[in-house]
C-alpha positions in Angstrom: -16.7 15.3 -20.5 -14.7 17.6 -18.1 -18.0 18.2 -16.2 -18.7 14.4 -16.1 -15.2 13.8 -14.8 -15.6 16.4 -12.0 -19.1 15.0 -11.1 -17.8 11.4 -10.9 -14.7 12.2 -8.9 -16.5 14.5 -6.5 -17.9 11.3 -5.0 -15.6 10.0 -2.2 -16.2 6.4 -3.1 -15.1 6.8 -6.7 -12.1 8.9 -5.7 -11.0 6.4 -3.1 -11.5 3.3 -5.3 -10.0 5.1 -8.2 -6.8 6.3 -6.5 -6.2 3.0 -4.7 -6.9 1.0 -7.9 -4.4 3.3 -9.7 -1.8 2.4 -7.0 -2.7 -1.2 -7.5 -2.1 -1.0 -11.2 1.3 0.6 -10.8 2.8 -2.1 -8.6 0.9 -5.0 -10.1 2.6 -4.1 -13.4 6.0 -4.9 -11.8 5.3 -8.6 -11.8 2.0 -9.8 -13.2 2.6 -9.4 -17.0 5.8 -11.5 -16.8 4.5 -14.0 -14.2 3.9 -16.9 -16.7 7.4 -16.2 -18.2 8.9 -16.4 -14.7 7.1 -19.7 -14.1 8.4 -21.2 -17.4 12.0 -19.9 -17.2 14.5 -22.6 -16.0 15.7 -22.3 -12.4 19.3 -21.7 -13.3 18.1 -18.6 -15.3 16.1 -17.1 -12.4 12.7 -18.7 -12.9 10.9 -21.6 -11.4 11.3 -24.1 -14.3 7.7 -25.0 -14.6 6.5 -27.1 -17.6 4.0 -25.3 -19.8 1.3 -27.8 -19.1 1.7 -27.2 -15.3 1.5 -23.4 -15.9 -1.9 -24.1 -17.5 -2.9 -26.2 -14.6 -1.9 -23.4 -12.2 -4.1 -21.0 -14.2 -6.9 -23.6 -13.9 -6.4 -23.7 -10.1 -6.7 -19.9 -10.0 -9.8 -20.0 -12.2 -11.3 -22.8 -10.0 -10.8 -20.7 -6.9 -12.4 -17.6 -8.5 -15.4 -19.7 -9.5 -15.9 -20.7 -5.9 -16.0 -17.1 -4.7 -17.7 -15.1 -7.4 -21.3 -15.9 -6.7 -21.0 -16.1 -2.9 -19.1 -12.8 -3.1 -22.0 -11.2 -5.0 -24.6 -12.7 -2.6 -22.7 -11.5 0.5 -22.2 -8.0 -1.0 -26.0 -7.8 -1.5 -26.5 -8.9 2.1 -23.9 -7.2 4.3 -22.9 -4.4 2.0 -20.2 -3.6 -0.6 -17.6 -2.0 1.7 -17.0 -5.0 4.0 -16.5 -7.4 1.1 -14.1 -5.0 -0.6 -12.0 -4.4 2.5 -11.9 -8.2 3.2 -10.9 -9.0 -0.3 -8.2 -6.3 -0.3 -6.7 -7.7 2.9 -6.6 -11.2 1.4 -4.8 -9.8 -1.6 -2.2 -8.3 0.7 -1.2 -11.8 2.0 -1.2 -13.6 -1.4 1.7 -11.9 -3.1 3.9 -12.4 0.0 3.3 -16.1 -0.2 4.2 -16.0 -3.9 7.3 -14.0 -3.1 8.5 -16.7 -0.7 7.9 -19.6 -3.2 10.9 -21.2 -4.8 9.0 -23.9 -6.7 5.7 -24.1 -8.6 4.3 -26.3 -5.8 4.9 -23.5 -3.3 3.1 -21.0 -5.6 -0.2 -22.8 -5.3 -1.3 -21.4 -1.8 -0.6 -17.8 -3.0 -2.6 -18.4 -6.2 -5.5 -19.7 -4.2 -5.3 -16.7 -1.8 -5.2 -14.3 -4.8 -8.3 -16.0 -6.2 -10.2 -15.8 -2.9 -9.7 -12.1 -3.1 -11.7 -12.1 -6.3 -14.9 -12.4 -4.2 -14.9 -8.6 -4.0 -15.3 -8.2 -7.8 -19.1 -8.1 -7.8 -19.1 -5.7 -4.8 -16.5 -3.5 -6.5 -18.5 -3.2 -9.7 -21.8 -2.6 -7.8 -20.3 0.1 -5.5 -19.0 1.9 -8.6 -22.2 1.8 -10.5 -24.2 2.9 -7.4 -21.9 5.9 -6.9 -22.3 7.3 -10.4 -25.4 9.3 -11.5 -27.6 7.3 -13.9 -27.6 9.9 -16.6 -23.8 9.8 -16.8 -23.4 6.1 -16.1 -21.4 4.9 -19.1 -19.4 8.1 -19.2 -18.8 7.7 -15.5 -17.5 4.2 -15.9 -15.4 5.5 -18.7 -14.0 8.4 -16.5 -13.2 5.9 -13.7 -11.6 3.4 -16.2 -9.6 6.2 -17.8 -8.3 7.5 -14.4 -7.4 4.1 -13.1 -5.8 2.9 -16.3 -3.3 5.8 -16.6 -0.5 3.6 -15.1 -1.0 1.0 -17.7 0.2 3.5 -20.3 3.7 3.8 -19.0 4.1 0.9 -16.6 4.6 -1.9 -19.2 7.4 0.1 -20.7 8.9 0.9 -17.3 8.3 -2.8 -16.3 10.1 -4.0 -19.4 13.1 -1.9 -18.7 13.0 -2.9 -15.0 13.0 -6.6 -16.0 15.9 -6.1 -18.5 17.8 -4.2 -15.9 17.4 -6.6 -12.9 16.8 -9.9 -14.6 13.6 -11.9 -14.5 13.9 -13.6 -11.1 14.9 -10.6 -9.0 12.4 -8.4 -10.8 9.4 -10.7 -10.1 10.4 -11.3 -6.5 11.0 -7.6 -5.7 7.8 -6.7 -7.6 5.8 -9.1 -5.4 7.3 -7.7 -2.2 6.5 -4.1 -3.2 3.0 -5.2 -4.2 2.5 -6.7 -0.7 3.3 -3.4 1.0 1.1 -1.4 -1.3 -1.9 -3.7 -0.9 -1.6 -3.2 2.9 -1.8 0.6 2.3 -4.8 0.1 -0.1 -6.7 -2.0 2.5 -6.4 0.5 5.2 -7.4 3.4 2.9 -10.5 1.6 1.7 -11.5 0.8 5.3 -11.2 4.4 6.4 -12.7 6.2 3.3 -15.3 4.1 1.6 -19.0 4.6 2.4 -21.7 1.9 2.0 -24.0 2.3 -1.0 -26.4 -0.6 -0.3 -29.7 0.6 1.3 -30.4 -1.2 4.6 -33.9 -2.1 3.5 -32.5 -3.9 0.5 -29.9 -5.7 2.6 -32.6 -7.0 5.0 -34.4 -8.7 2.3 -31.5 -10.8 1.1 -30.6 -14.4 1.9 -27.0 -15.5 2.6 -27.5 -18.8 0.9 -26.2 -18.4 -2.7 -28.4 -21.3 -4.0 -31.7 -20.6 -2.4 -34.9 -20.3 -4.5 -35.2 -16.5 -4.4 -31.7 -16.1 -5.7 -32.2 -18.6 -8.5 -35.4 -16.8 -9.4 -33.4 -13.6 -9.6 -31.4 -15.1 -12.4 -34.4 -16.5 -14.2 -36.3 -13.2 -14.4 -33.4 -11.4 -16.1 -34.2 -10.3 -19.7 -32.7 -12.0 -22.8 -30.0 -9.5 -23.2 -28.4 -10.5 -19.9 -28.2 -14.1 -21.0 -26.8 -13.1 -24.4 -24.1 -11.1 -22.5 -23.4 -14.1 -20.4 -22.9 -16.2 -23.5 -20.5 -13.5 -24.9 -18.6 -13.5 -21.6 -18.3 -17.3 -21.6 -16.9 -17.3 -25.2 -14.6 -14.5 -24.5 -13.5 -16.1 -21.3 -12.7 -19.4 -23.0 -10.7 -17.7 -25.7 -8.7 -15.5 -23.4 -8.2 -18.2 -20.7 -6.8 -20.4 -23.3 -4.3 -17.9 -24.7 -3.7 -15.1 -22.3 -1.2 -16.9 -20.0 1.0 -17.7 -22.9 1.0 -14.4 -24.8 4.1 -13.0 -23.0 6.1 -16.3 -23.4 5.1 -16.4 -27.1 6.1 -12.8 -27.7 9.5 -13.3 -26.0 10.4 -16.9 -27.0 8.7 -17.3 -30.4 8.5 -13.8 -31.8 11.8 -12.9 -30.3 10.9 -9.5 -28.7 12.8 -8.1 -25.7 11.0 -7.4 -22.5 11.3 -3.7 -23.2 9.8 -4.1 -26.7 6.9 -6.2 -25.4 6.3 -3.7 -22.6 6.3 -0.9 -25.2 3.6 -2.6 -27.2 1.4 -2.9 -24.1 2.1 0.8 -23.3 1.1 1.8 -26.8 -2.1 -0.1 -26.6 -3.0 1.5 -23.3 -1.9 5.0 -24.5 -4.7 4.7 -27.2 -7.2 2.9 -24.9 -7.2 5.2 -21.9 -8.4 8.4 -23.5 -11.1 6.4 -25.4 -12.6 5.0 -22.2 -14.3 8.2 -21.3 -15.0 9.3 -24.8 -16.6 6.0 -25.7 -18.5 6.1 -22.4 -19.9 9.5 -23.2 -20.9 8.4 -26.7 -22.5 5.2 -25.2 -24.7 7.4 -23.0 -25.8 9.4 -26.1 -26.0 6.7 -28.8 -26.5 3.5 -26.8 -24.3 0.7 -25.4 -24.8 -1.8 -28.2 -22.6 -0.3 -30.9 -19.5 -0.1 -28.6 -19.9 -3.6 -27.3 -20.2 -4.9 -30.8 -17.2 -3.1 -32.1 -15.0 -3.9 -29.1 -15.8 -7.6 -29.2 -15.6 -7.7 -33.0 -12.0 -6.4 -32.9 -11.1 -8.5 -29.9 -9.8 -11.6 -31.8 -7.1 -9.5 -33.3 -5.4 -9.3 -29.8 -4.0 -12.8 -30.0 -4.0 -13.0 -33.8 -1.6 -10.1 -34.1 1.3 -12.0 -32.6 0.6 -14.9 -34.9 0.4 -12.7 -38.0 3.3 -10.3 -37.4 6.8 -11.2 -36.3 8.3 -7.8 -37.1 8.4 -5.3 -34.2 7.4 -2.3 -36.4 4.4 -4.2 -37.8 3.4 -5.1 -34.2 3.4 -1.4 -33.3 0.7 -0.7 -35.8 -1.2 -3.9 -34.7 -1.2 -2.9 -31.1 -2.6 0.5 -32.1 -5.6 -1.3 -33.4 -5.7 -3.4 -30.2 -5.6 -0.3 -28.1 -8.6 1.2 -30.1 -10.6 -2.0 -29.5 -9.8 -2.0 -25.8 -10.8 1.7 -25.4 -14.3 1.2 -26.8 -15.4 -0.2 -23.5 -17.2 -3.3 -24.6 -15.4 -5.7 -22.2 -12.6 -8.2 -22.6 -9.4 -8.2 -20.5 -7.9 -5.1 -22.2 -11.3 -3.3 -22.0 -12.0 -3.8 -18.3 -12.2 -7.6 -17.8 -14.7 -10.3 -19.0 -17.5 -8.4 -17.1 -16.0 -4.9 -17.5 -15.8 -1.9 -19.8 -17.9 1.3 -19.5 -20.5 0.4 -22.1 -20.7 -3.2 -20.9 -21.1 -2.4 -17.2 -23.5 0.4 -18.0 -25.7 -1.9 -19.9 -25.8 -4.4 -17.0 -26.6 -1.5 -14.6 -29.3 -0.3 -17.0 -31.1 -3.6 -16.9 -30.5 -5.1 -13.4 -31.9 -3.4 -10.3 -29.4 -2.4 -7.6 -30.6 -5.0 -5.1 -29.8 -7.8 -7.5 -26.8 -6.2 -9.3 -23.9 -7.9 -7.4 -25.6 -11.3 -7.5 -26.1 -11.1 -11.3 -22.5 -10.0 -11.8 -21.3 -12.8 -9.5 -23.5 -15.3 -11.4 -22.1 -14.3 -14.7 -18.5 -14.6 -13.4 -19.3 -18.0 -11.9 -20.9 -19.5 -15.0 -18.1 -18.1 -17.3 -15.5 -19.5 -14.9 -17.0 -23.0 -14.7 -17.3 -23.4 -18.4 -13.8 -21.9 -19.0 -12.2 -24.1 -16.3 -10.3 -26.6 -18.4 -9.1 -24.2 -21.1 -5.9 -22.8 -19.4 -4.6 -26.3 -19.1 -5.6 -26.9 -22.8 -3.7 -23.8 -23.7 -0.5 -25.1 -21.9 -0.8 -28.4 -23.7 -1.2 -26.6 -27.1 1.7 -24.2 -26.3 4.0 -27.2 -25.7 3.0 -28.7 -29.1 2.2 -25.8 -31.4 2.2 -22.2 -30.1 0.9 -20.9 -33.4 -2.1 -23.1 -33.3 -2.9 -21.9 -29.8 -3.1 -18.3 -30.8 -5.0 -19.0 -34.0 -7.5 -21.2 -32.2 -8.1 -18.6 -29.5 -8.9 -16.0 -32.1 -11.4 -18.2 -33.9 -13.2 -19.0 -30.7 -13.6 -15.4 -29.8 -15.1 -14.6 -33.2 -18.1 -16.8 -32.2 -19.4 -14.1 -29.9 -20.1 -11.7 -32.8 -23.3 -13.2 -34.1 -24.7 -13.5 -30.6 -24.2 -9.8 -30.0 -25.8 -9.0 -33.4 -28.8 -11.1 -32.7 -29.6 -10.8 -29.0 -27.8 -7.9 -27.2 -30.0 -4.8 -27.1 -30.2 -1.6 -25.1 -33.4 -1.4 -23.0 -36.2 0.8 -24.4 -36.0 4.3 -22.7 -39.4 3.9 -21.0 -38.4 0.5 -19.5 -35.1 2.0 -18.4 -36.8 4.9 -16.6 -39.3 2.5 -14.9 -36.4 0.3 -13.8 -34.6 3.3 -12.3 -37.8 4.2 -10.3 -37.9 0.6 -9.0 -34.2 0.7 -8.1 
């Protein structure tokens, strides 16, 4: 694993993306985890006094914007290259938090949320550049090494953030956090422009169309094997469950369970303390034993994420529960704690195993778009449920996520070795 780590980070792209993403994680942690609580908190207590249903609507607006840019982002990245899209998205993400810093009502937050979502167009380019900068024989371990490196701040920043919030108070902490995040994103954008090297071959770029809905691109999706469509179904189900509940987990922990900001931050840090070392270990094991077992186990344990706060109201019990959550996240099978709906070492490695480089960003963008469209109404539904019965919200989200388990068991498979080698030659 030490050899894999050296190999992966000897690549300048991985080193640049990894270090800037680590910096991103540090300063994003000073506001993002508590953002929904900030929206819900009354104005006189330092928040924006937003009704829970409106908080869900704001999350829906964000998801809508992401849907509009995921597929075009993938198409553009396959046409003009990964670097240009990543730098543009980083620049947009520099502007968005400053708009949110200036906002003093939920209505004023909307432009910043939309800008933040526009920046998501670099997601497919980001994943494609990473996969193309890692040797094929170490692909899952390489993803794991990258994920482990960039996730180190998530071990300690929730705890630091909780103390930071308890010290300054919610309103000041969020606004100062957004301001610091703006400055750091400017530094990140400049660094990526200077250091990143393009990974898309010119001959592959010349063959691509800029129209995200032309016949050739649609045929690209149609010719993908059954496993990709099964993974899409899993991503859709996971996206619905997490979009319904995720926005309200922090308010639930603080307002219903009765945790302090520092306690809730400690739980997040504990989960990441367990997850981060497992990213690379599970990636190395996925290279040796296949991607499927780790995707199944990670997704199978996933429903416990929301369910833990519903089942346990004692802080000491939650410490044990978040240990299990950290283990699930570290297996690299996807989900938000394991790298995102489309993320995780085993998950991304399987997509890269199956999909040729010239189509990779488009396919990732397509999966993000479909998942987003289907999941569009669910954050607003989550806000409506939170207003009426917060326990039902968490219980329902966990049950929905369980539906992905039989799909993984029946349809998700590693490609046969011969097919995998032939695909690598084509790529």
